C-alpha positions in Angstrom: -0.2 0.0 -0.5 2.9 2.0 0.7 3.6 2.3 -3.4 0.2 3.7 -3.5 0.4 6.0 -1.2 2.7 7.4 -2.9 0.7 7.6 -5.8 2.2 4.4 -7.5 0.3 1.6 -9.3 0.2 -1.8 -8.1 0.3 -4.7 -11.0 0.3 -8.6 -10.3 0.3 -8.6 -6.6 -0.4 -12.3 -5.9 -2.1 -12.7 -2.2 -4.1 -15.6 -0.8 -7.3 -15.4 0.6 -10.5 -17.7 2.3 -13.8 -17.1 1.6 -16.9 -17.4 3.9 -17.0 -21.0 4.0 -13.7 -21.5 4.4 -12.0 -22.2 0.9 -8.5 -20.4 -0.1 -8.3 -18.8 -3.2 -4.8 -16.9 -4.8 -6.0 -13.7 -6.1 -3.6 -11.5 -8.8 -4.4 -7.5 -7.7 -4.1 -4.5 -9.3 -4.0 -1.5 -7.3 -3.9 2.2 -7.8 -4.4 5.7 -6.5 -7.9 7.4 -7.1 -6.5 11.2 -7.5 -8.6 13.9 -7.1 -9.0 17.8 -8.9 -6.0 18.8 -6.5 -3.5 15.9 -7.4 -4.5 14.1 -3.7 -4.7 10.9 -3.2 -8.0 10.2 -1.8 -8.9 6.3 -2.3 -6.7 3.6 -3.7 -8.9 1.7 -6.8 -8.3 -2.3 -6.4 -9.3 -5.5 -9.4 -8.9 -8.5 -8.3 -8.4 -11.7 -10.2 -9.0 -14.9 -8.8 -5.8 -17.5 -10.3 -6.4 -20.4 -8.1 -6.7 -22.4 -11.1 -3.4 -20.6 -13.1 -1.9 -21.6 -9.3 -2.9 -25.8 -9.0 -1.9 -26.0 -12.8 1.4 -24.4 -11.9 2.5 -26.9 -8.8 1.3 -29.6 -11.0 3.6 -28.9 -12.8 6.1 -28.5 -10.8 5.3 -32.0 -9.7 5.3 -34.2 -13.0 8.9 -31.9 -14.0 10.5 -33.8 -10.8 8.6 -36.9 -10.8 10.6 -36.9 -14.7 13.7 -35.3 -13.0 14.1 -38.6 -10.8 12.9 -40.7 -13.0 16.0 -39.3 -15.0 18.9 -38.8 -12.0 17.3 -42.9 -11.2 18.3 -44.4 -15.1 22.1 -45.9 -14.5 22.7 -46.2 -18.7 22.9 -43.2 -21.3 19.7 -42.9 -22.8 19.5 -42.1 -26.9 16.6 -40.2 -27.9 15.9 -39.7 -31.6 15.6 -36.4 -33.4 14.0 -35.9 -37.3 18.6 -36.3 -37.8 18.3 -39.7 -36.3 19.5 -40.6 -32.6 22.0 -38.8 -30.8 23.5 -38.6 -27.2 22.2 -37.2 -23.9 
């Protein structure tokens, strides 16, 4: 809020909130100052976007990458990949 008090704009600030029924949701906030005709900051305007689904997909991707990395590191032999030009060692 200090940024907004100084006339700045906050974009994409991620935070976690709880709904009335106890459900946790992830929110991305954009906040800007409201300035009167004299240039005095008289309030703030905030727009919140629910990014819970995006956060879930990001976590699933991290878990998938970790599983793949663990599998690749546990392979004791040399692994070969084939591309359009034929096999190449990795």
